[in-house]
C-alpha positions as CSV (number, residue, x, y, z in Angstrom):
1,M,-20.7,-8.0,-50.0
2,G,-21.4,-5.7,-47.2
3,K,-18.9,-6.1,-44.3
4,R,-17.7,-9.6,-45.2
5,G,-14.1,-10.3,-44.6
6,K,-13.4,-7.3,-42.4
7,E,-13.6,-9.2,-39.1
8,N,-10.7,-11.3,-37.8
9,W,-9.7,-13.0,-34.5
10,G,-7.7,-10.8,-32.2
11,S,-5.1,-13.4,-31.3
12,Q,-4.0,-17.0,-31.9
13,L,-4.9,-17.9,-28.3
14,G,-8.3,-16.2,-28.8
15,V,-9.2,-18.4,-31.8
16,I,-8.1,-21.6,-29.9
17,L,-10.2,-20.7,-26.9
18,A,-13.2,-19.7,-29.0
19,V,-13.1,-22.9,-31.0
20,A,-12.5,-25.0,-27.9
21,G,-15.4,-23.1,-26.3
22,S,-17.7,-23.9,-29.2
23,A,-16.8,-27.6,-28.8
24,I,-16.8,-27.8,-25.0
25,G,-20.4,-27.7,-24.1
26,L,-23.3,-29.7,-22.7
27,G,-22.3,-32.6,-24.9
28,N,-19.1,-33.1,-22.9
29,F,-20.5,-32.8,-19.4
30,L,-24.0,-34.2,-19.8
31,R,-24.2,-36.2,-23.1
32,F,-20.8,-38.1,-22.9
33,P,-21.2,-39.6,-19.4
34,G,-24.8,-40.6,-20.2
35,Q,-23.8,-42.2,-23.5
36,A,-20.9,-44.1,-21.8
37,A,-23.3,-45.4,-19.1
38,M,-26.0,-46.5,-21.5
39,H,-23.6,-48.3,-23.8
40,G,-21.5,-50.4,-21.4
41,G,-18.9,-48.1,-20.0
42,G,-15.5,-49.3,-21.2
43,A,-17.0,-51.1,-24.2
44,F,-18.3,-47.6,-25.4
45,M,-14.8,-46.1,-25.1
46,I,-13.3,-48.4,-27.7
47,P,-15.4,-47.2,-30.7
48,Y,-15.3,-43.8,-29.2
49,F,-11.5,-43.5,-29.5
50,I,-11.5,-45.2,-32.9
51,S,-14.0,-42.6,-34.1
52,F,-12.0,-39.8,-32.6
53,L,-8.8,-40.9,-34.5
54,I,-10.4,-41.5,-37.9
55,I,-13.2,-39.0,-37.8
56,G,-12.6,-36.3,-35.1
57,I,-9.1,-35.1,-35.9
58,P,-9.1,-35.5,-39.7
59,L,-12.5,-33.8,-40.1
60,T,-11.6,-31.0,-37.8
61,W,-8.5,-30.3,-39.9
62,S,-10.6,-30.5,-43.1
63,E,-13.1,-27.9,-41.8
64,W,-10.4,-25.5,-40.7
65,A,-8.7,-25.9,-44.1
66,V,-11.8,-25.3,-46.3
67,G,-13.0,-22.5,-44.0
68,R,-9.8,-20.5,-44.1
69,A,-9.6,-21.0,-47.9
70,G,-13.1,-19.5,-48.3
71,G,-12.3,-16.7,-45.9
72,R,-9.2,-15.7,-47.9
73,K,-11.6,-15.1,-50.8
74,G,-13.8,-13.0,-48.7
75,F,-16.5,-15.6,-47.7
76,N,-17.6,-16.3,-44.2
77,S,-20.9,-18.1,-44.9
78,V,-21.1,-21.8,-45.3
79,P,-23.0,-21.6,-48.6
80,G,-20.4,-19.3,-50.1
81,I,-17.5,-21.4,-48.8
82,F,-19.1,-24.7,-50.0
83,S,-19.7,-23.4,-53.5
84,L,-16.2,-22.0,-53.7
85,A,-14.8,-25.4,-52.6
86,A,-17.0,-27.1,-55.3
87,R,-15.4,-24.9,-58.0
88,G,-18.4,-22.6,-58.2
89,K,-21.2,-25.3,-58.4
90,R,-24.4,-23.6,-57.1
91,R,-25.9,-26.8,-55.8
92,W,-23.3,-27.0,-53.1
93,S,-24.4,-23.5,-51.9
94,Y,-27.8,-24.9,-51.3
95,I,-26.3,-27.9,-49.4
96,G,-24.3,-25.4,-47.4
97,S,-27.5,-23.7,-46.3
98,L,-27.7,-26.6,-43.8
99,G,-24.6,-25.2,-42.2
100,A,-26.6,-22.1,-41.3
101,V,-30.0,-23.6,-40.4
102,I,-28.9,-26.6,-38.3
103,P,-27.0,-24.5,-35.7
104,V,-29.9,-22.1,-35.4
105,C,-32.3,-25.1,-34.8
106,I,-30.0,-26.5,-32.2
107,V,-29.8,-23.1,-30.5
108,M,-33.6,-23.1,-30.1
109,Y,-33.5,-25.9,-27.5
110,Y,-29.9,-25.3,-26.4
111,L,-31.0,-22.0,-24.9
112,L,-33.6,-23.8,-22.8
113,I,-31.1,-26.2,-21.4
114,E,-28.7,-23.3,-20.8
115,A,-31.5,-21.7,-18.7
116,W,-31.9,-25.0,-16.8
117,C,-28.2,-24.9,-15.8
118,L,-28.5,-21.2,-14.8
119,A,-31.5,-21.8,-12.6
120,F,-29.9,-24.8,-10.9
121,A,-26.7,-22.8,-10.4
122,I,-28.6,-19.9,-8.8
123,Q,-30.5,-22.3,-6.5
124,Y,-27.4,-24.1,-5.4
125,F,-25.7,-20.8,-4.7
126,L,-28.5,-19.7,-2.5
127,G,-28.3,-23.0,-0.8
128,F,-24.6,-22.5,-0.2
129,L,-25.3,-19.1,1.3
130,S,-27.9,-20.6,3.6
131,T,-25.3,-23.1,4.9
132,L,-23.2,-20.0,5.9
133,G,-26.0,-18.9,8.2
134,L,-27.6,-16.3,5.8
135,S,-31.3,-16.2,5.4
136,V,-32.1,-16.3,1.6
137,P,-35.3,-17.0,-0.2
138,S,-35.7,-20.1,-2.4
139,F,-35.4,-19.2,-6.1
140,L,-37.1,-22.3,-7.5
141,P,-40.5,-23.3,-6.0
142,G,-40.6,-26.9,-4.6
143,T,-36.9,-27.2,-3.7
144,N,-37.6,-27.5,0.1
145,G,-35.7,-24.3,1.2
146,A,-32.9,-22.4,-0.3
147,G,-31.0,-25.4,-1.5
148,F,-31.7,-28.8,-3.0
149,T,-32.5,-31.2,-0.2
150,L,-35.3,-33.3,-1.7
151,G,-34.3,-36.5,0.0
152,S,-34.7,-39.2,-2.7
153,A,-34.1,-40.0,-6.4
154,E,-37.9,-40.1,-6.9
155,A,-38.3,-36.6,-5.5
156,Y,-35.6,-35.2,-7.7
157,Q,-37.2,-36.8,-10.8
158,A,-40.6,-35.3,-9.9
159,F,-39.1,-31.9,-9.3
160,F,-37.2,-31.8,-12.6
161,K,-40.3,-32.9,-14.4
162,S,-42.3,-30.0,-12.9
163,F,-39.4,-27.6,-13.3
164,V,-39.0,-28.0,-17.1
165,G,-42.8,-28.0,-17.7
166,A,-43.0,-31.7,-18.6
167,D,-46.2,-32.1,-16.7
168,A,-48.4,-30.2,-19.1
169,N,-48.0,-27.9,-22.2
170,A,-47.7,-24.2,-21.5
171,S,-47.2,-24.8,-17.8
172,L,-44.0,-22.7,-17.8
173,Y,-46.0,-19.5,-18.3
174,L,-49.6,-20.3,-17.5
175,T,-51.2,-21.0,-14.1
176,D,-54.0,-23.5,-13.5
177,S,-56.5,-20.7,-13.7
178,G,-55.2,-19.6,-17.1
179,S,-53.4,-16.4,-16.0
180,V,-50.0,-15.6,-17.5
181,T,-47.2,-15.9,-15.0
182,F,-43.6,-16.5,-16.0
183,S,-41.8,-19.2,-14.1
184,P,-38.2,-18.7,-12.9
185,L,-37.1,-20.9,-15.8
186,M,-38.8,-18.6,-18.3
187,W,-37.0,-15.6,-16.8
188,C,-33.7,-17.5,-17.0
189,T,-34.5,-18.3,-20.7
190,V,-35.1,-14.6,-21.5
191,F,-31.8,-13.7,-19.7
192,C,-29.9,-16.4,-21.7
193,L,-31.4,-15.1,-25.0
194,I,-30.3,-11.5,-24.2
195,L,-26.8,-12.6,-23.1
196,N,-26.2,-14.6,-26.2
197,F,-27.2,-11.9,-28.6
198,F,-25.4,-9.2,-26.7
199,L,-22.2,-11.2,-26.9
200,I,-22.7,-12.0,-30.6
201,Y,-23.6,-8.3,-31.2
202,R,-20.1,-7.3,-30.0
203,G,-18.6,-9.2,-32.9
204,V,-16.1,-12.0,-33.4
205,S,-13.2,-10.5,-31.6
206,K,-14.8,-8.4,-28.8
207,G,-17.8,-10.6,-28.2
208,I,-17.1,-14.3,-28.9
209,E,-13.3,-14.2,-28.3
210,G,-13.5,-11.8,-25.4
211,F,-16.1,-13.9,-23.6
212,C,-14.3,-17.2,-24.2
213,K,-11.0,-15.7,-22.8
214,V,-12.9,-15.2,-19.5
215,A,-15.2,-18.2,-19.5
216,M,-12.8,-20.9,-20.5
217,P,-10.4,-20.3,-17.5
218,L,-13.4,-20.1,-15.2
219,L,-14.8,-23.3,-16.6
220,L,-11.4,-25.1,-16.2
221,A,-11.1,-23.8,-12.6
222,C,-14.6,-25.0,-11.6
223,S,-13.9,-28.4,-13.3
224,L,-10.6,-28.9,-11.4
225,L,-12.2,-28.0,-8.0
226,I,-15.0,-30.5,-8.6
227,L,-12.5,-33.1,-9.8
228,I,-10.5,-32.7,-6.6
229,R,-13.7,-33.1,-4.6
230,A,-14.6,-36.3,-6.6
231,L,-11.2,-37.9,-6.1
232,T,-11.3,-37.3,-2.4
233,L,-14.8,-38.5,-1.8
234,T,-15.5,-41.3,0.8
235,P,-18.2,-43.9,0.2
236,P,-21.6,-43.3,1.9
237,S,-22.1,-45.0,5.2
238,D,-24.8,-47.3,4.0
239,E,-22.6,-48.5,1.1
240,P,-19.1,-48.8,2.6
241,G,-18.0,-51.4,0.0
242,R,-18.4,-49.0,-2.9
243,T,-15.5,-46.7,-3.8
244,F,-14.4,-44.2,-6.5
245,L,-12.6,-47.1,-8.2
246,D,-15.9,-48.9,-8.8
247,G,-17.1,-46.0,-10.9
248,L,-13.7,-45.7,-12.6
249,G,-13.8,-49.4,-13.4
250,F,-17.2,-49.1,-14.9
251,M,-16.0,-46.4,-17.3
252,W,-12.9,-48.2,-18.4
253,N,-13.5,-51.9,-18.0
254,P,-14.8,-53.1,-21.5
255,S,-16.7,-56.0,-20.0
256,Q,-19.6,-55.4,-17.5
257,P,-22.1,-57.8,-16.0
258,D,-25.0,-56.3,-17.9
259,H,-22.9,-55.5,-21.0
260,P,-20.6,-58.4,-22.0
261,F,-17.7,-57.3,-24.1
262,W,-18.4,-59.1,-27.4
263,E,-22.1,-58.3,-27.2
264,S,-21.4,-54.6,-26.8
265,I,-18.5,-54.3,-29.3
266,T,-20.5,-56.0,-32.0
267,N,-23.6,-53.9,-31.4
268,P,-24.1,-51.3,-34.2
269,D,-25.9,-49.0,-31.8
270,V,-22.8,-48.7,-29.7
271,W,-20.8,-47.6,-32.8
272,L,-23.5,-45.2,-33.9
273,A,-23.6,-43.6,-30.4
274,A,-19.8,-43.3,-30.2
275,T,-19.5,-41.7,-33.7
276,S,-22.4,-39.3,-32.9
277,Q,-20.8,-38.3,-29.7
278,I,-17.6,-37.4,-31.5
279,F,-19.6,-34.9,-33.7
280,F,-20.8,-33.2,-30.5
281,S,-17.4,-33.5,-28.8
282,V,-15.4,-31.6,-31.4
283,S,-18.2,-29.6,-33.1
284,I,-17.7,-31.1,-36.5
285,G,-20.5,-31.1,-39.0
286,F,-22.2,-28.0,-37.6
287,G,-20.8,-25.5,-40.0
288,L,-19.3,-23.7,-36.9
289,I,-15.6,-24.5,-37.5
290,V,-16.0,-23.7,-41.2
291,T,-17.3,-20.2,-40.3
292,Y,-14.9,-19.6,-37.5
293,A,-11.9,-20.6,-39.7
294,S,-13.0,-18.1,-42.3
295,Y,-12.1,-15.3,-39.9
296,V,-8.5,-16.5,-39.4
297,R,-5.9,-14.4,-41.1
298,P,-4.5,-15.9,-44.4
299,K,-1.1,-16.9,-43.0
300,D,-2.0,-17.7,-39.4
301,D,-1.4,-21.2,-38.2
302,I,-4.5,-23.4,-38.4
303,A,-3.0,-26.9,-38.1
304,L,-1.7,-26.5,-34.5
305,S,-4.7,-24.4,-33.5
306,A,-7.1,-27.0,-34.6
307,L,-5.2,-29.8,-32.9
308,S,-4.9,-27.7,-29.7
309,A,-8.6,-27.0,-29.6
310,T,-9.5,-30.6,-30.3
311,V,-7.1,-32.0,-27.6
312,S,-8.4,-29.4,-25.1
313,N,-11.9,-30.5,-25.7
314,E,-11.1,-34.2,-25.3
315,F,-9.3,-33.4,-22.0
316,C,-12.4,-31.7,-20.7
317,E,-14.6,-34.6,-21.9
318,V,-12.7,-37.7,-21.1
319,V,-10.5,-36.6,-18.1
320,L,-12.6,-34.0,-16.4
321,A,-16.2,-35.0,-17.2
322,G,-15.4,-38.7,-17.2
323,L,-13.9,-38.6,-13.7
324,M,-16.0,-36.0,-11.9
325,I,-19.5,-37.2,-13.0
326,L,-19.9,-41.0,-13.6
327,P,-17.6,-42.4,-10.8
328,P,-19.2,-40.3,-8.0
329,A,-22.7,-41.2,-9.3
330,I,-21.9,-44.9,-9.2
331,M,-20.2,-44.6,-5.8
332,F,-23.3,-43.0,-4.2
333,M,-26.1,-44.5,-6.3
334,G,-24.6,-47.8,-7.6
335,T,-25.2,-49.1,-11.1
336,S,-28.7,-50.1,-10.1
337,G,-29.4,-46.5,-8.9
338,L,-28.7,-45.2,-12.4
339,A,-31.3,-47.4,-14.0
340,G,-34.0,-45.2,-15.6
341,N,-31.7,-42.2,-15.3
342,L,-29.4,-42.6,-18.2
343,G,-30.9,-40.1,-20.7
344,T,-28.9,-37.1,-21.9
345,F,-30.3,-34.9,-19.2
346,S,-31.3,-37.4,-16.5
347,L,-27.8,-38.1,-15.2
348,G,-27.0,-34.4,-14.7
349,F,-30.3,-33.1,-13.5
350,N,-31.8,-36.1,-11.6
351,V,-28.9,-38.2,-10.4
352,L,-26.1,-35.7,-9.6
353,P,-28.3,-33.5,-7.4
354,N,-29.0,-36.5,-5.2
355,V,-25.2,-37.1,-5.1
356,F,-24.5,-33.5,-4.1
357,E,-27.0,-33.8,-1.3
358,Q,-25.2,-36.7,0.2
359,M,-21.6,-35.3,-0.1
360,P,-20.0,-32.8,2.3
361,F,-20.3,-29.2,1.0
362,G,-22.6,-30.5,-1.6
363,Q,-24.4,-27.1,-2.1
364,F,-21.1,-25.4,-3.0
365,F,-20.0,-28.1,-5.4
366,G,-23.5,-28.3,-6.9
367,F,-23.2,-24.6,-7.6
368,L,-19.8,-25.0,-9.3
369,F,-21.0,-27.9,-11.4
370,F,-24.1,-26.2,-12.8
371,F,-22.2,-22.9,-13.2
372,L,-19.6,-24.6,-15.3
373,L,-22.4,-26.2,-17.3
374,F,-23.9,-22.7,-17.9
375,L,-20.5,-21.3,-19.0
376,A,-19.9,-24.3,-21.3
377,A,-23.4,-23.9,-22.8
378,V,-23.0,-20.2,-23.5
379,T,-19.6,-20.6,-25.3
380,S,-21.3,-23.2,-27.5
381,S,-24.5,-21.4,-28.2
382,I,-22.9,-18.1,-29.3
383,S,-20.8,-20.1,-31.8
384,M,-24.0,-21.6,-33.3
385,L,-25.4,-18.2,-34.0
386,Q,-22.5,-16.9,-36.1
387,P,-23.1,-19.0,-39.3
388,S,-26.6,-17.7,-39.7
389,I,-25.5,-14.1,-39.1
390,A,-22.6,-14.4,-41.5
391,L,-25.0,-15.6,-44.3
392,F,-27.4,-12.6,-43.7
393,E,-24.5,-10.2,-43.6
394,E,-22.7,-11.2,-46.8
395,G,-25.6,-12.8,-48.7
396,L,-28.3,-10.1,-48.2
397,G,-25.9,-7.2,-47.5
398,L,-27.5,-6.6,-44.1
399,G,-25.6,-4.9,-41.4
400,R,-24.6,-6.8,-38.3
401,K,-27.4,-5.3,-36.2
402,R,-30.2,-6.4,-38.6
403,S,-28.6,-9.8,-39.2
404,I,-28.5,-10.4,-35.4
405,C,-32.1,-9.2,-35.0
406,L,-33.3,-11.6,-37.8
407,T,-31.4,-14.5,-36.3
408,A,-32.7,-13.6,-32.8
409,G,-36.3,-13.6,-34.1
410,I,-35.9,-17.0,-35.7
411,S,-34.3,-18.5,-32.6
412,L,-37.0,-16.9,-30.4
413,L,-39.7,-18.4,-32.5
414,G,-38.4,-21.9,-32.1
415,S,-37.8,-21.5,-28.4
416,V,-41.3,-20.2,-27.8
417,L,-42.6,-23.3,-29.7
418,L,-40.6,-25.6,-27.3
419,C,-41.7,-23.6,-24.2
420,H,-45.3,-24.1,-25.2
421,F,-45.2,-27.7,-26.1
422,S,-43.2,-28.7,-23.0
423,K,-45.2,-31.8,-22.0
424,G,-42.9,-34.8,-21.6
425,L,-40.1,-32.8,-23.4
426,Y,-41.3,-34.6,-26.5
427,A,-41.0,-31.5,-28.8
428,L,-37.5,-30.8,-27.5
429,D,-36.4,-34.4,-28.0
430,T,-37.9,-34.5,-31.5
431,M,-36.1,-31.3,-32.5
432,D,-32.9,-32.6,-30.9
433,F,-33.0,-35.8,-33.0
434,W,-33.9,-34.4,-36.4
435,A,-31.7,-31.3,-36.1
436,G,-28.9,-32.3,-33.7
437,N,-28.5,-36.0,-34.7
438,F,-29.9,-36.8,-38.1
439,G,-29.4,-33.4,-39.8
440,L,-26.0,-33.0,-38.2
441,F,-24.9,-36.4,-39.5
442,V,-26.1,-35.8,-43.0
443,L,-24.4,-32.4,-43.2
444,A,-21.1,-33.9,-41.9
445,T,-21.2,-36.7,-44.4
446,L,-21.9,-34.3,-47.3
447,Q,-19.3,-31.9,-46.1
448,T,-16.7,-34.7,-45.9
449,I,-17.5,-35.8,-49.5
450,L,-17.1,-32.2,-50.6
451,V,-13.7,-31.6,-49.0
452,S,-12.2,-35.0,-49.8
453,W,-13.6,-35.9,-53.3
454,I,-14.3,-32.5,-54.9
455,W,-12.0,-30.0,-53.2
456,G,-9.4,-32.7,-52.8
457,P,-6.7,-33.8,-50.4
458,K,-3.9,-31.8,-52.1
459,R,-5.7,-28.5,-51.5
460,M,-6.5,-29.5,-47.9
461,L,-2.9,-30.3,-47.3
462,R,-1.7,-27.1,-48.9
463,E,-4.1,-25.0,-46.8
464,L,-3.1,-26.8,-43.5
465,R,0.6,-26.3,-44.2
466,L,0.3,-22.6,-45.0
467,G,1.7,-20.9,-41.9
468,S,1.6,-24.1,-40.0
469,K,3.8,-24.5,-36.9
470,I,3.6,-28.3,-37.1
471,H,4.1,-30.8,-39.9
472,V,0.8,-32.3,-41.1
473,P,1.3,-35.8,-42.6
474,R,0.0,-36.4,-46.1
475,F,-1.8,-39.6,-45.0
476,V,-4.2,-37.6,-42.8
477,C,-5.7,-35.7,-45.8
478,Y,-6.0,-38.9,-47.9
479,G,-7.4,-40.7,-44.9
480,V,-10.3,-38.3,-45.0
481,K,-11.0,-39.4,-48.5
482,Y,-10.5,-43.1,-48.2
483,V,-11.3,-43.9,-44.6
484,S,-13.4,-41.1,-43.0
485,T,-15.8,-40.7,-45.9
486,P,-16.6,-44.5,-46.4
487,Y,-16.9,-44.8,-42.6
488,L,-19.6,-42.1,-42.4
489,V,-21.4,-43.3,-45.5
490,L,-21.5,-46.8,-44.1
491,I,-22.9,-45.7,-40.7
492,L,-25.5,-43.5,-42.4
493,I,-26.6,-46.5,-44.6
494,L,-26.8,-48.8,-41.6
495,W,-28.9,-46.2,-39.7
496,L,-31.3,-45.8,-42.6
497,Y,-31.6,-49.5,-43.0
498,K,-32.1,-50.3,-39.3
499,N,-33.8,-47.3,-37.6
500,A,-35.2,-44.9,-40.2
501,G,-38.5,-46.7,-40.6
502,A,-39.4,-46.4,-36.9
503,Y,-38.5,-42.7,-36.8
504,F,-40.4,-41.8,-40.0
505,S,-43.4,-43.9,-38.8
506,E,-43.5,-41.9,-35.6
507,V,-43.6,-38.7,-37.5
508,R,-46.5,-39.9,-39.6
509,S,-48.5,-41.0,-36.6
510,N,-47.8,-38.1,-34.1
511,S,-49.2,-34.7,-34.8
512,L,-46.7,-32.9,-32.5
513,A,-43.8,-34.6,-34.3
514,Q,-45.3,-33.5,-37.6
515,L,-45.5,-29.9,-36.3
516,V,-41.8,-29.9,-35.1
517,V,-40.5,-31.6,-38.3
518,G,-42.6,-29.4,-40.5
519,F,-41.3,-26.3,-38.7
520,L,-37.7,-27.5,-39.3
521,L,-38.4,-28.1,-43.0
522,L,-40.0,-24.7,-43.3
523,L,-37.1,-23.1,-41.7
524,W,-34.7,-24.9,-44.1
525,V,-36.8,-23.7,-47.1
526,F,-36.4,-20.1,-45.7
527,Y,-32.6,-20.5,-45.7
528,L,-32.6,-22.1,-49.1
529,L,-34.4,-18.9,-50.3
530,I,-31.8,-16.7,-48.5
531,T,-29.1,-18.7,-50.3
532,F,-30.8,-18.3,-53.7
533,L,-31.1,-14.5,-53.1
534,S,-27.4,-14.4,-52.0
535,L,-26.3,-16.1,-55.2
536,R,-28.3,-13.6,-57.3
537,R,-26.9,-10.7,-55.4
538,W,-23.3,-11.9,-55.7
539,K,-23.8,-12.3,-59.5
540,R,-25.2,-8.8,-59.8
541,M,-22.1,-7.5,-58.0
542,G,-19.9,-9.3,-60.4
543,I,-18.7,-11.9,-57.9
544,E,-18.4,-15.1,-59.9
545,L,-17.8,-18.2,-57.7
546,K,-16.4,-20.1,-60.6
547,T,-13.9,-17.4,-61.3
548,L,-12.8,-17.3,-57.7
549,A,-12.5,-21.1,-57.7
550,K,-10.3,-20.9,-60.8
551,L,-8.0,-18.4,-59.1
552,E,-7.7,-20.8,-56.2
553,L,-6.6,-23.5,-58.6
554,D,-4.0,-21.2,-60.2
555,E,-2.6,-20.3,-56.7
556,E,-2.3,-24.0,-56.0
557,N,0.5,-24.2,-58.6
558,D,2.8,-22.2,-56.3
559,F,2.5,-24.9,-53.7
560,R,2.3,-28.0,-55.9
561,A,6.1,-28.2,-56.5
562,P,7.1,-28.7,-52.8
563,L,4.4,-31.4,-52.6
564,D,5.6,-33.2,-55.7
565,S,9.2,-32.9,-54.5
566,E,8.2,-34.4,-51.1
567,K,6.5,-37.3,-53.0
568,E,9.6,-38.0,-55.0
569,N,11.8,-38.0,-51.9
């Protein structure tokens, strides 16, 4: 099947950094603080940690296991790996097509947010240079000089709305007179697109792994510097009673004046939000880890690598992002100042610039913050491109160049759609929900059913223990079957019962929502067609998934004896 199976990670550290990089992204530094603030601070953290223990770690291990098992048979695409795990059943290949299309859909708007971070980082850097006495031009119009010194929360909100084109459709590249003029944000978007596909063009080892080896230490260094600055902040002069501990208490105290403990902990929306955040936190359900794990060498450790990547991600999210974003925001703005700014992007792009303006050396730390956001976004976005490229490579027999060009064209098409329909960010929010929330949850649920009920806990345990440097308990694999799967199915049923009607009604009544959802469905049909052609091509080549699955079952006998012996003991 073309070049499938010929690429591998260069080192154990490289795969850990790459997988951690795919998980550590905007969801950690923007989405997590916003979700915690919206859902009661400490009350949100309880279902968050419960979901991490029964969903995050077990499902991460399951994706690594099924991914490497498929890679050992020469498959790197999610459709191929899913069908192999399902003992050759073709319908699971079509379900696996979601693992190629959903990441591409997320990349379409992720690239725009990545460009936001880059533009803000450049502007803050120019502002930092101006504080050193250098005369530098302003990069973003309307920022009142080289840096961000807009003076009020309302001014930052108005600037951000104009900056992202939320005032009117096509305002990012059209002037009032109708002439075409790219805004700085558009140029940043073009740069991000080129950068992502250049890195992915270099391959798994030289491109993805090589960039993550540089980006992840830089990201950690920027985070630690900002954290030190946050921990040493003094309260603003007009609010001497507020301290860093007030913000820390909001995040970890389960009972808040506006969010009583029992009211929050019994609210299904809080549990839905916490579980959804875990998917973003550790990148499960995207098809990313399945694809990444397929490039691991057959006897390399995956159990410790998976656990290391997951723990590294949680450290960045809970310790770094949780301490350096929400407590300073509450110290300077107060809980009342956060009202109306608790969306996924509002906290980072509306509130924090106001905080940076008020703190000493704010331009420098603003640059560090948005630069680390940019790095985190790139490490995530390049990982989302690989599942689609792997399918084109092994399914259609395309070379890497043509596979990358095809994926780039699809991504560019969606990004152009979002750049044009920019008013109110409605199109972006719609795509984010249907691809990044609903689609992601459905794929994760189906994938968990596949691994736990069809592939089976024994095979999962066998794969995790092959070459493992740690002992994986048996109950983890059976927990995926009897705890994680029912938990996900229950949440999906509750969402369908409580919220589905409103969302489907909005699609029926809004023409732009119909356009976006129709585009997503059309794209899925395209990937279903690619999967169909892939299955036909594999059959012509004499590659029978059922035969490969049977060989996998035969190989299992070599490992079953130690497991049975352990059970008897």
